[in-house]
C-alpha positions as CSV (number, residue, x, y, z in Angstrom):
1,M,42.8,-23.5,73.7
2,S,42.7,-21.8,70.4
3,R,39.8,-21.9,68.0
4,V,40.5,-22.9,64.4
5,R,38.6,-20.5,62.1
6,R,37.2,-22.3,59.0
7,I,37.3,-20.3,55.8
8,R,34.4,-21.1,53.4
9,R,35.4,-21.4,49.8
10,G,32.9,-21.5,46.9
11,L,29.1,-22.0,47.0
12,T,27.0,-24.7,48.4
13,L,25.1,-26.8,45.9
14,A,21.8,-25.0,46.8
15,E,23.4,-21.6,46.3
16,A,24.8,-22.6,42.9
17,L,21.4,-23.9,41.7
18,I,19.6,-20.7,42.8
19,A,22.2,-18.6,41.0
20,L,21.9,-20.7,37.8
21,M,18.1,-20.4,38.0
22,I,18.3,-16.6,38.2
23,C,20.7,-16.4,35.3
24,A,18.5,-18.7,33.2
25,A,15.5,-16.6,33.9
26,L,17.3,-13.4,33.0
27,L,18.6,-15.0,29.7
28,A,15.1,-16.2,28.9
29,C,13.7,-12.7,29.4
30,M,16.4,-11.2,27.2
31,A,15.7,-13.8,24.5
32,V,12.0,-12.9,24.5
33,A,12.7,-9.2,24.4
34,F,15.2,-9.6,21.5
35,A,12.7,-11.7,19.5
36,A,9.9,-9.2,20.1
37,A,12.2,-6.3,19.0
38,G,13.2,-8.3,15.9
39,N,9.6,-9.0,15.0
40,A,8.6,-5.3,15.5
41,F,11.5,-4.2,13.3
42,E,10.5,-6.6,10.6
43,M,6.8,-5.6,10.7
44,N,7.6,-1.9,10.7
45,D,10.1,-2.2,7.8
46,H,7.6,-4.3,5.8
47,F,4.8,-1.8,6.4
48,Y,6.8,1.3,5.5
49,R,8.1,-0.3,2.4
50,S,4.6,-1.2,1.5
51,L,3.4,2.3,2.3
52,Q,6.1,3.7,-0.1
53,Q,4.8,1.3,-2.7
54,A,1.2,2.6,-2.2
55,R,2.4,6.2,-2.5
56,G,4.3,5.4,-5.6
57,G,1.2,3.6,-7.1
58,M,-0.9,6.6,-6.3
59,D,1.6,9.0,-7.9
60,L,1.7,6.8,-11.0
61,M,-2.1,6.8,-11.4
62,M,-2.4,10.5,-10.9
63,T,0.5,11.3,-13.2
64,E,-1.0,9.1,-16.0
65,I,-4.4,10.9,-15.7
66,R,-2.7,14.3,-15.8
67,R,-0.6,13.3,-18.9
68,A,-3.4,11.5,-20.7
69,N,-3.7,12.2,-24.4
70,L,-7.2,13.5,-25.1
71,S,-6.7,14.4,-28.7
72,G,-9.3,13.2,-31.2
73,T,-11.7,10.7,-29.7
74,N,-9.4,9.7,-26.8
75,E,-11.1,9.9,-23.4
76,I,-10.8,8.8,-19.8
77,T,-13.7,6.6,-18.5
78,W,-14.2,5.7,-14.9
79,T,-16.3,3.6,-12.5
80,S,-16.1,3.5,-8.7
81,T,-13.5,0.6,-9.0
82,S,-11.6,1.5,-12.2
83,V,-10.2,4.1,-14.5
84,T,-9.4,3.6,-18.1
85,I,-7.1,5.9,-20.1
86,Q,-7.4,5.3,-23.8
87,S,-4.0,6.8,-24.7
88,A,-1.3,6.9,-21.9
89,P,1.9,8.6,-23.2
90,D,4.1,6.8,-20.6
91,F,2.9,3.5,-21.9
92,S,3.6,4.1,-25.6
93,G,0.1,5.5,-26.2
94,H,-1.5,2.2,-25.1
95,S,-4.8,2.0,-23.4
96,V,-4.4,1.3,-19.6
97,T,-6.8,0.5,-16.8
98,F,-6.3,0.8,-13.1
99,T,-8.6,-1.5,-11.2
100,Y,-9.4,-2.1,-7.5
101,N,-10.0,-5.9,-7.2
102,T,-12.2,-7.2,-4.4
103,S,-12.0,-10.9,-5.5
104,G,-10.0,-13.3,-7.7
105,T,-6.3,-13.7,-8.2
106,Y,-5.6,-10.0,-7.4
107,Q,-7.9,-9.7,-4.4
108,D,-7.4,-6.6,-2.3
109,C,-4.9,-5.1,-4.8
110,I,-4.9,-2.3,-7.3
111,T,-3.8,-3.6,-10.7
112,L,-2.5,-2.0,-13.8
113,T,-3.6,-3.6,-17.1
114,D,-2.1,-2.7,-20.5
115,N,-5.2,-3.3,-22.7
116,N,-3.1,-3.4,-25.9
117,T,-0.9,-6.3,-24.7
118,N,-3.4,-7.7,-22.3
119,T,-0.9,-7.9,-19.4
120,T,-1.9,-7.2,-15.8
121,S,0.4,-6.5,-12.9
122,I,-0.1,-5.5,-9.2
123,L,0.5,-1.8,-8.7
124,V,-0.5,-1.6,-5.0
125,G,-0.8,-4.6,-2.6
126,E,0.6,-8.1,-2.4
127,N,-0.3,-11.7,-2.9
128,P,-2.8,-12.6,-0.2
129,N,-0.9,-15.9,0.4
130,D,2.1,-13.9,1.8
131,T,2.7,-14.2,5.6
132,L,2.2,-10.5,6.1
133,P,0.1,-9.5,3.1
134,V,-0.4,-5.8,2.4
135,D,-4.0,-5.3,1.6
136,V,-5.8,-2.5,-0.1
137,S,-8.9,-2.9,2.2
138,S,-10.9,-0.2,0.3
139,A,-10.5,2.0,-2.7
140,S,-12.9,4.3,-4.5
141,F,-12.5,6.3,-7.7
142,S,-14.7,9.3,-8.4
143,G,-15.0,11.7,-11.3
144,P,-17.4,13.9,-13.3
145,T,-21.1,13.0,-13.3
146,V,-24.2,14.2,-15.1
147,A,-27.5,13.5,-13.2
148,G,-25.6,11.0,-11.0
149,V,-24.2,9.0,-13.9
150,A,-20.4,8.8,-14.5
151,V,-19.4,10.5,-17.7
152,P,-16.0,10.3,-19.5
153,I,-13.4,13.1,-19.6
154,T,-12.7,14.3,-23.2
155,N,-11.0,17.2,-24.9
156,S,-14.3,18.6,-26.2
157,A,-15.5,21.9,-24.9
158,G,-19.0,20.7,-24.6
159,S,-18.4,17.6,-22.5
160,N,-16.3,18.0,-19.3
161,P,-13.7,20.8,-19.5
162,N,-13.2,20.6,-15.7
163,G,-13.3,16.9,-15.3
164,S,-10.9,15.3,-12.7
165,I,-10.5,11.9,-11.2
166,S,-10.0,11.3,-7.5
167,L,-9.0,8.2,-5.6
168,T,-9.2,7.3,-1.9
169,M,-7.7,4.1,-0.7
170,T,-7.0,2.4,2.6
171,V,-3.8,0.3,2.8
172,Q,-3.1,-2.0,5.8
173,L,-0.7,-4.7,6.8
174,G,-3.0,-7.7,6.9
175,R,-1.9,-9.2,10.2
176,Y,-2.0,-5.9,12.2
177,P,-5.0,-4.0,10.7
178,T,-5.7,-1.6,13.5
179,M,-2.1,-0.6,14.2
180,N,-0.8,-0.4,10.7
181,E,-3.4,1.3,8.5
182,V,-3.1,4.4,6.4
183,I,-5.6,6.3,4.1
184,L,-4.2,7.8,0.9
185,S,-6.1,10.2,-1.4
186,G,-5.2,12.0,-4.5
187,S,-6.9,13.8,-7.4
188,S,-5.8,14.8,-10.9
189,A,-7.2,16.4,-14.0
190,P,-5.8,16.0,-17.5
191,R,-3.7,18.9,-18.6
192,A,-5.6,19.1,-22.0
193,S,-8.9,19.2,-20.1
194,C,-7.6,22.0,-17.8
195,S,-6.4,24.1,-20.8
196,M,-9.9,23.8,-22.3
197,A,-11.4,25.3,-19.2
198,F,-9.6,28.6,-19.7
199,Q,-10.2,29.0,-23.5
């Protein structure tokens, strides 16, 4: 009597369901990993573009202070939250003000205001209503003082021949403040003021 050997072909229903479940779990994990990688890329790209904007803004402010026209009665005045240049050569000699805003329309931004045309634009930061707003969480200007009181920088030998303006600001990506935060600082003195120091 010979035995007939049965050859199994295919999977049972239970085996097929288990295989499908394993494949579905792997695909779900891959989808989560892909989404996380995409979000991380977008966040980093946004932050570094914003960081570049902050560096560009810092460079612009320091350049305008360095190139300021201090002839005649022109001067640079400052407070802890703003600097006003009475005659900025790169702005057709207009008076310009750089301001760190802690409230209002331009909250957590540094703005540039052309005082001759009364136009204001954001120099560093973004609209707080954006999904990933870039905030200037702190900024502080400093300059020459006499007895603890801020004094303007002029081209007169008797006032502040060595006057310079410094700025320290903290920029962060609003949704991820601890991971994506950078502190920038810069300092600049008007060329005319520097030349007076060596006369």
